[in-house]
C-alpha positions as CSV (number, residue, x, y, z in Angstrom):
1,X,128.5,99.1,66.1
2,X,130.1,102.2,68.0
3,X,126.8,103.6,68.9
4,X,125.6,100.4,70.5
5,X,128.7,100.4,72.7
6,X,127.3,102.6,75.7
7,X,124.0,101.0,75.8
8,X,125.6,97.6,75.9
9,X,127.7,98.8,78.8
10,X,124.8,100.7,80.6
11,X,122.8,97.6,80.4
12,X,125.3,95.1,81.8
13,X,125.8,98.2,84.7
14,X,122.2,97.8,85.2
15,X,121.9,93.9,85.6
16,X,125.1,94.4,88.0
17,X,123.0,97.3,90.0
18,X,119.8,95.2,90.3
19,X,121.8,92.2,91.7
20,X,123.0,94.7,94.4
21,X,119.6,96.0,95.1
22,X,119.1,94.7,98.6
23,X,122.4,96.3,99.6
24,X,121.2,99.7,98.7
25,X,117.5,99.3,100.1
26,X,119.3,97.9,103.3
27,X,121.2,101.5,103.3
28,X,118.1,103.6,103.0
29,X,116.4,101.6,105.8
30,X,119.4,102.2,108.2
31,X,119.3,105.6,107.7
32,X,115.5,105.6,108.3
33,X,116.1,103.5,111.6
34,X,118.7,106.0,113.1
35,X,116.3,109.1,112.4
36,X,113.4,106.8,113.8
37,X,115.2,106.4,117.0
38,X,115.9,109.8,117.3
39,X,112.4,110.8,116.6
40,X,111.4,108.6,119.4
41,X,113.9,109.7,121.8
42,X,113.2,113.5,121.3
43,X,110.3,113.9,123.8
44,X,109.4,117.3,125.0
45,X,110.8,119.1,122.0
46,X,108.0,119.6,119.4
47,X,110.6,121.6,117.1
48,X,113.1,119.2,117.2
49,X,110.5,116.2,116.5
50,X,109.3,118.4,113.7
51,X,112.6,118.6,111.9
52,X,113.1,115.0,112.3
53,X,109.8,114.1,111.2
54,X,110.6,116.1,107.8
55,X,113.9,114.1,107.7
56,X,112.2,110.7,108.0
57,X,109.4,111.7,105.6
58,X,112.1,112.8,103.0
59,X,113.6,109.3,103.0
60,X,110.2,107.5,102.7
61,X,108.8,109.7,100.4
62,X,110.0,108.1,97.2
63,X,110.6,104.8,99.0
64,X,107.4,103.8,100.8
65,X,104.0,105.6,100.5
66,X,102.0,104.3,103.5
67,X,105.2,105.4,106.1
68,X,105.6,108.6,104.2
69,X,101.9,108.7,104.9
70,X,102.1,108.2,108.3
71,X,105.0,110.7,108.7
72,X,103.1,113.2,106.9
73,X,100.7,113.0,109.5
74,X,102.9,113.2,112.6
75,X,104.5,116.2,111.3
76,X,100.9,118.0,110.6
77,X,100.1,117.1,114.3
78,X,103.3,118.4,115.8
79,X,102.6,121.8,113.5
80,X,99.4,122.3,115.0
81,X,100.8,121.7,118.4
82,X,103.7,124.3,117.8
83,X,100.8,126.5,116.8
84,X,103.1,127.4,113.6
85,X,101.3,128.3,110.3
86,X,104.4,127.9,108.4
87,X,104.8,124.4,109.5
88,X,101.3,123.7,109.1
89,X,101.4,124.5,105.3
90,X,104.7,122.8,104.9
91,X,103.1,119.6,106.4
92,X,100.2,119.9,103.9
93,X,102.9,120.4,101.1
94,X,104.4,117.1,101.9
95,X,101.1,115.3,102.0
96,X,100.2,116.6,98.7
97,X,103.4,115.1,97.2
98,X,103.1,111.8,98.4
99,X,99.1,111.4,97.2
100,X,100.1,112.6,93.9
101,X,102.6,110.0,93.8
102,X,100.2,107.3,94.6
103,X,97.8,108.4,91.8
104,X,95.2,109.9,94.4
105,X,94.5,113.0,92.1
106,X,91.3,114.1,94.0
107,X,92.9,113.9,97.3
108,X,95.9,115.8,95.8
109,X,94.0,118.7,94.7
110,X,92.0,118.9,97.9
111,X,95.4,119.0,100.0
112,X,97.2,121.5,97.7
113,X,94.2,123.6,97.1
114,X,93.9,124.3,101.3
115,X,97.6,125.5,101.4
116,X,98.3,129.2,101.4
117,X,101.5,129.8,99.6
118,X,101.9,133.3,101.4
119,X,102.8,131.5,104.7
120,X,105.7,129.8,103.1
121,X,109.2,130.5,102.9
122,X,110.4,130.9,99.2
123,X,112.3,127.5,98.7
124,X,108.7,126.0,100.0
125,X,106.9,128.3,97.4
126,X,109.1,126.9,94.8
127,X,108.2,123.4,95.7
128,X,104.4,124.2,96.0
129,X,104.1,125.8,92.5
130,X,106.0,123.1,90.9
131,X,103.8,120.5,92.4
132,X,100.8,122.1,91.3
133,X,102.3,122.1,87.7
134,X,103.1,118.6,88.0
135,X,99.7,117.6,89.5
136,X,97.6,119.1,86.5
137,X,100.5,117.8,84.1
138,X,100.3,114.1,85.3
139,X,96.1,114.4,85.7
140,X,96.3,115.7,81.8
141,X,98.7,112.5,80.9
142,X,96.5,110.2,82.8
143,X,93.2,111.4,81.1
144,X,94.4,111.5,77.5
145,X,91.8,113.6,76.5
146,X,91.8,116.0,73.8
147,X,89.2,118.5,75.3
148,X,90.2,119.0,79.0
149,X,94.1,117.9,78.6
150,X,94.9,121.4,76.8
151,X,93.3,123.1,80.0
152,X,95.4,121.1,82.5
153,X,98.6,121.6,80.3
154,X,97.9,125.3,80.5
155,X,97.5,125.2,84.4
156,X,100.6,123.3,84.6
157,X,102.7,126.0,82.6
158,X,101.2,128.6,84.6
159,X,102.1,127.2,87.9
160,X,105.7,126.3,86.3
161,X,106.1,129.8,85.7
162,X,105.1,130.8,89.1
163,X,107.9,128.4,90.3
164,X,110.4,129.8,88.5
165,X,110.3,132.9,89.9
166,X,111.6,131.4,93.3
167,X,114.3,129.4,91.8
168,X,117.9,130.5,91.9
169,X,119.4,131.4,88.3
170,X,121.6,128.1,87.2
171,X,120.5,125.7,89.9
172,X,119.1,122.6,89.4
173,X,115.5,123.5,90.4
174,X,115.6,126.3,88.0
175,X,116.8,124.0,84.8
176,X,114.5,121.0,85.7
177,X,111.3,123.5,85.7
178,X,112.7,124.7,82.3
179,X,113.3,121.4,81.0
180,X,109.6,120.6,82.2
181,X,108.3,123.6,80.4
182,X,110.2,122.7,77.5
183,X,108.5,119.5,77.2
184,X,105.3,120.6,77.9
185,X,105.5,123.5,75.2
186,X,107.2,120.9,72.7
187,X,110.4,122.5,72.5
188,X,112.2,119.1,72.3
189,X,115.4,120.9,71.2
190,X,115.6,122.9,74.2
191,X,114.5,120.3,76.2
192,X,117.8,118.0,75.3
193,X,119.9,120.8,75.7
194,X,118.8,121.8,79.0
195,X,119.6,118.0,80.0
196,X,123.5,118.6,79.1
197,X,123.5,121.6,81.4
198,X,121.7,119.6,84.0
199,X,124.5,117.0,83.8
200,X,127.1,119.6,84.1
201,X,125.9,120.8,87.6
202,X,128.7,120.1,89.9
203,X,126.5,118.9,92.8
204,X,124.0,116.8,91.1
205,X,122.8,113.9,93.1
206,X,121.8,110.6,91.7
207,X,118.2,111.1,92.5
208,X,118.1,114.4,90.4
209,X,120.0,112.9,87.5
210,X,117.3,109.9,87.5
211,X,114.5,112.5,87.2
212,X,116.4,114.9,84.7
213,X,117.4,111.6,82.7
214,X,114.1,110.1,82.6
215,X,112.4,113.4,81.4
216,X,115.1,113.7,78.5
217,X,114.4,110.3,77.5
218,X,110.9,111.3,76.8
219,X,112.1,114.3,74.9
220,X,114.4,112.0,72.7
221,X,111.3,109.5,72.0
222,X,109.6,112.3,70.7
223,X,112.5,113.4,68.6
224,X,112.8,110.2,67.2
225,X,116.1,109.2,68.6
226,X,115.3,105.8,70.2
227,X,118.8,104.7,70.9
228,X,119.5,107.9,73.1
229,X,116.4,107.5,74.6
230,X,117.2,103.8,75.6
231,X,120.6,105.0,77.1
232,X,118.9,107.7,79.1
233,X,116.6,105.4,80.7
234,X,119.3,102.9,81.7
235,X,121.1,105.9,83.4
236,X,117.8,106.8,85.1
237,X,117.2,103.3,86.0
238,X,120.4,102.4,87.8
239,X,120.4,105.9,89.8
240,X,116.9,105.0,91.0
241,X,118.3,101.4,92.0
242,X,121.3,102.8,93.6
243,X,119.2,105.5,95.9
244,X,116.6,103.0,96.5
245,X,113.8,104.9,94.8
246,X,110.7,102.9,94.4
247,X,108.4,105.9,93.2
248,X,109.9,105.7,89.7
249,X,109.0,105.4,86.2
250,X,112.4,104.6,84.3
251,X,112.4,100.9,84.9
252,X,108.7,100.6,83.7
253,X,109.4,102.6,80.3
254,X,112.7,100.5,80.0
255,X,110.8,97.3,80.2
256,X,108.0,98.6,77.4
257,X,111.2,100.0,75.2
258,X,112.5,96.2,75.4
259,X,109.3,94.8,74.6
260,X,108.6,97.0,71.5
261,X,112.1,95.9,70.2
262,X,111.7,92.0,70.6
263,X,114.1,91.7,73.6
264,X,111.9,89.7,75.9
265,X,114.4,88.8,78.1
266,X,115.3,92.1,79.2
267,X,111.7,93.2,79.0
268,X,110.6,90.4,81.5
269,X,113.3,91.1,84.0
270,X,112.9,95.2,84.2
271,X,108.9,94.5,84.1
272,X,109.6,92.3,87.0
273,X,111.6,94.7,89.1
274,X,109.1,97.6,88.0
275,X,106.4,95.6,89.4
276,X,108.3,94.9,92.5
277,X,108.9,98.4,93.0
278,X,105.4,99.8,92.6
279,X,104.2,97.1,94.9
280,X,106.7,97.9,97.7
281,X,106.0,101.5,97.3
282,X,102.1,100.9,97.0
283,X,101.6,103.1,94.0
284,X,98.1,102.3,92.7
285,X,97.9,103.8,89.7
286,X,101.5,102.4,88.6
287,X,100.5,99.0,89.7
288,X,97.6,98.9,87.2
289,X,99.8,100.3,84.2
290,X,102.3,97.8,85.0
291,X,100.1,95.1,85.2
292,X,98.7,95.4,81.7
293,X,102.2,95.6,80.2
294,X,103.4,92.6,82.4
295,X,100.6,90.8,81.0
296,X,101.5,91.6,77.3
297,X,105.1,90.8,77.8
298,X,104.1,87.4,79.5
299,X,101.8,86.6,76.8
300,X,104.6,87.2,73.9
301,X,107.0,85.0,76.2
302,X,104.3,82.1,75.9
303,X,103.6,82.6,72.3
304,X,107.1,82.2,71.5
305,X,107.7,79.1,73.6
306,X,104.6,77.7,72.2
307,X,105.9,78.4,68.4
308,X,109.3,76.8,69.5
309,X,107.5,73.8,71.1
310,X,105.6,73.3,67.8
311,X,109.0,73.6,65.9
312,X,110.4,71.3,68.1
313,X,107.6,68.8,67.3
314,X,108.3,68.9,63.7
315,X,111.8,68.7,64.0
316,X,111.2,65.4,66.4
317,X,108.8,63.7,63.7
318,X,111.4,64.3,60.9
319,X,114.0,62.9,63.0
320,X,111.8,60.0,63.8
321,X,111.2,59.0,60.2
322,X,114.7,59.5,59.0
323,X,115.8,57.4,62.1
324,X,113.9,54.4,60.3
325,X,116.3,54.5,57.3
326,X,119.4,56.2,59.1
327,X,120.4,55.1,62.4
328,X,122.9,57.8,62.4
329,X,120.0,60.7,63.1
330,X,119.2,58.9,66.4
331,X,121.5,61.2,68.6
332,X,120.1,64.5,66.8
333,X,116.5,63.2,67.6
334,X,117.3,62.6,71.4
335,X,118.7,66.1,71.7
336,X,115.8,67.6,70.1
337,X,113.3,65.6,72.1
338,X,115.4,67.0,75.2
339,X,114.8,70.6,74.2
340,X,111.2,70.0,73.9
341,X,110.8,68.8,77.6
342,X,112.8,71.9,78.9
343,X,110.4,73.9,76.4
344,X,107.8,72.5,78.4
345,X,109.1,72.8,81.9
346,X,109.6,76.5,81.1
347,X,105.6,76.8,80.0
348,X,104.6,75.0,83.0
349,X,106.7,77.1,85.3
350,X,105.4,80.4,83.6
351,X,101.9,79.3,83.8
352,X,102.3,78.7,87.5
353,X,103.6,82.2,87.6
354,X,100.7,83.8,85.8
355,X,98.1,81.9,87.8
356,X,100.0,83.4,91.0
357,X,99.8,86.9,89.4
358,X,95.9,86.3,88.5
359,X,95.2,85.2,92.1
360,X,97.1,88.6,93.4
361,X,95.2,90.8,91.0
362,X,91.5,89.3,92.0
363,X,92.6,89.7,95.7
364,X,93.8,93.1,95.0
365,X,90.6,94.0,93.4
366,X,88.5,92.4,96.1
367,X,90.5,94.6,98.6
368,X,89.9,97.6,96.7
369,X,86.3,97.0,96.2
370,X,86.0,96.1,100.0
371,X,88.0,99.2,100.8
372,X,85.6,101.6,98.7
373,X,82.6,100.1,100.3
374,X,83.8,100.8,103.7
375,X,84.8,104.1,102.7
376,X,81.5,105.1,101.2
377,X,79.6,103.4,104.2
378,X,81.8,105.5,106.8
379,X,81.7,108.8,104.8
380,X,77.9,108.6,105.0
381,X,78.3,108.1,108.8
382,X,80.5,110.9,109.1
383,X,78.5,113.3,107.5
384,X,75.3,112.2,109.2
385,X,76.6,112.6,112.4
386,X,78.6,116.0,111.7
387,X,75.0,117.4,110.2
388,X,73.5,116.3,113.6
389,X,76.2,118.2,115.9
390,X,76.0,121.2,113.6
391,X,72.3,121.1,114.1
392,X,72.9,121.0,117.9
393,X,75.4,123.8,118.0
394,X,73.2,126.0,115.6
395,X,70.4,125.4,118.2
396,X,72.8,126.1,121.1
397,X,73.9,129.3,119.6
398,X,70.6,130.5,118.8
399,X,69.5,130.0,122.6
400,X,72.8,131.7,123.8
401,X,72.3,134.5,121.5
402,X,68.7,135.0,122.8
403,X,69.3,134.6,126.6
404,X,72.5,136.8,126.3
405,X,70.9,139.4,124.6
406,X,68.0,139.5,127.5
407,X,70.8,139.2,130.0
408,X,69.6,136.0,131.4
409,X,72.7,134.7,132.7
410,X,71.7,132.0,134.7
411,X,69.7,130.4,132.0
412,X,73.1,130.6,129.9
413,X,74.7,128.7,133.1
414,X,71.8,126.3,133.0
415,X,72.6,125.6,129.3
416,X,76.2,125.0,129.7
417,X,75.2,122.8,132.7
418,X,73.2,120.5,130.4
419,X,75.7,119.7,127.9
420,X,76.9,116.2,128.4
421,X,79.7,115.4,126.5
422,X,80.0,111.8,128.0
423,X,76.4,110.9,126.6
424,X,77.6,112.4,123.3
425,X,80.4,110.1,123.3
426,X,78.5,107.1,124.1
427,X,76.0,107.8,121.1
428,X,79.0,108.5,119.0
429,X,80.2,105.0,119.9
430,X,77.1,103.3,119.4
431,X,76.7,104.9,116.2
432,X,80.1,103.4,115.2
433,X,79.2,100.3,116.7
434,X,76.3,99.9,114.5
435,X,77.7,101.1,111.1
436,X,81.0,98.7,111.7
437,X,78.6,95.6,112.5
438,X,76.3,96.4,109.3
439,X,80.0,96.0,107.5
440,X,81.2,93.1,109.7
441,X,78.2,91.2,110.8
442,X,80.5,88.1,111.8
443,X,83.1,90.2,113.3
444,X,82.3,89.1,116.9
445,X,81.8,85.4,116.0
446,X,85.2,85.3,113.7
447,X,87.0,87.3,116.7
448,X,86.1,84.8,119.1
449,X,87.4,82.0,117.1
450,X,90.8,83.3,118.3
451,X,90.2,82.6,121.8
452,X,89.3,79.4,123.8
453,X,85.3,79.0,124.5
454,X,86.0,80.2,128.2
455,X,88.0,83.2,127.0
456,X,85.2,84.5,124.4
457,X,83.6,87.9,124.5
458,X,80.0,87.7,125.5
459,X,78.0,90.8,125.3
460,X,74.6,92.0,126.9
461,X,72.0,91.8,124.5
462,X,71.9,96.1,124.7
463,X,75.6,96.3,124.0
464,X,76.9,95.8,120.5
465,X,80.5,96.1,121.3
466,X,82.7,97.0,124.4
467,X,86.0,98.9,124.3
468,X,88.3,96.0,123.6
469,X,86.2,95.0,120.7
470,X,86.0,98.5,119.5
471,X,90.0,98.8,119.5
472,X,90.0,96.2,117.3
473,X,87.1,97.3,115.3
474,X,89.4,100.0,114.6
475,X,92.4,98.1,113.6
476,X,90.3,96.1,111.5
477,X,89.7,99.2,109.5
478,X,93.3,100.1,109.1
479,X,93.6,102.4,112.2
480,X,96.8,100.8,113.9
481,X,98.1,103.7,115.8
482,X,97.9,103.2,119.3
483,X,97.8,107.2,119.9
484,X,95.1,107.7,117.1
485,X,92.9,105.0,118.7
486,X,93.2,106.5,122.2
487,X,92.1,109.7,120.8
488,X,89.1,108.4,119.1
489,X,87.8,106.3,122.2
490,X,88.6,108.9,124.8
491,X,91.3,106.9,126.6
492,X,95.1,107.5,127.5
493,X,97.4,105.4,125.2
494,X,98.6,103.6,128.1
495,X,94.9,102.3,128.5
496,X,94.9,101.3,124.9
497,X,98.2,99.5,125.2
498,X,96.7,97.5,128.5
499,X,93.5,96.5,126.9
500,X,95.3,95.3,123.6
501,X,98.1,93.5,125.9
502,X,95.4,92.0,127.8
503,X,93.4,90.6,124.8
504,X,96.5,89.3,123.1
505,X,97.6,87.3,126.1
506,X,94.2,85.3,126.2
507,X,94.4,84.5,122.4
508,X,95.2,81.0,120.6
509,X,97.6,82.6,118.3
510,X,101.1,84.3,118.9
511,X,100.8,88.2,119.9
512,X,103.0,89.1,116.6
513,X,100.1,87.3,114.3
514,X,97.0,88.8,116.2
515,X,96.6,92.1,114.7
516,X,97.2,90.3,111.0
517,X,94.2,87.7,112.0
518,X,92.3,90.8,112.8
519,X,92.7,92.8,109.8
520,X,91.7,89.4,107.5
521,X,88.4,89.3,108.8
522,X,86.2,89.6,105.6
523,X,83.4,92.3,105.2
524,X,79.8,91.1,104.2
């Protein structure tokens, strides 16, 4: 009984912490709001905006994937404006981290392989090599392949060794990387001992505690010490909730642990919390893993309820038969029937929740299918146009080389005068219009459904889309940043705002709902 006391205490603390989760999330939200206001207020000082952008990214990176992605793009743009090679590499490093957290392995490796570590300071080199180690480790865990996984593990260990060269002795970074190496080399006793060293660090943050405790829990599981692993998962989950960390596995592993031991009540509570965290963060890979375990837990719960209902029916029948002879058993029969009704209501509620969950999964699958098809179409469009422009550039270069070699300078000037960027942009936009309308052939019809007939958009036969329609076509593709839209269409950002405001003012739906209605227009 004494061994169960720490786990019971931690379990009670986790339930209390989950009850206060909105408060912890609000604290992080308030910090982000303060930093975001400062970021927007700091105009004309790109260095200050870059540093603020990094801080906002750090708040978002384990909290919300899409916002972290947006700020990784902002700091990348600022780094290019500052013409700082070091800042450019830092921005790529930040992007690589959140791509890996979201489970986008291909994009993660493309980003990380583009980084030049020599341009980074030592602390950032440490982050780069450890992130490479994590990427290969996660890829090996995801593949679960006996042929390729050893190679991924070997690369992970090599990058971890490189990272260790930049870690300060006795620091959290050094100990956590050593813990990572111990796990990968199956030196579990070493991994457990390193966790104890990490716990004794004087300035250990709650997030660092959560990461090391979660890793140590896996070590203790492999050592066969399930009770200790359970305590560590509870410790990690409590720390994650208190720090409003959504990119986490502790809660998910905790629910699986409870399910394996028949504790369905806690398993259901924790898998629901893990599902909400993954959905909030928008971690695709984690959502798929959680949905599988969630289905198992909910199915097991239904089976138990069904068994209870069958047992209650038997009891009710026996009580009814006995009531014929003994009226005194009537009260017992009444109580059993009431239990049966409660069980039925619970089954109905659970079935309703399962139907809702299945509907959400089908919608998610349709959305992913549509997104993949749009991505494939626009990749083909992108490569076709780039190839065409490269061919034009090659032809122009050959002509320039020939005329410069012959010192035909008037001819060179004529070539330059013949460049017509406006015509090129018109052709680019017409190509975009054609591809977009292949994907969304009813876009104009459904767009016009949001306006009165006299305010609907009518185009000449030789025009596919106009400027206003292109703006909202880009929004339908998920490009909602007005600054990005202005660059793509070649207008000032004020012009884009003016177009958007003018269109929304004529719509039948409220302004705040208009863009959501546009994004809901289905593809073919």
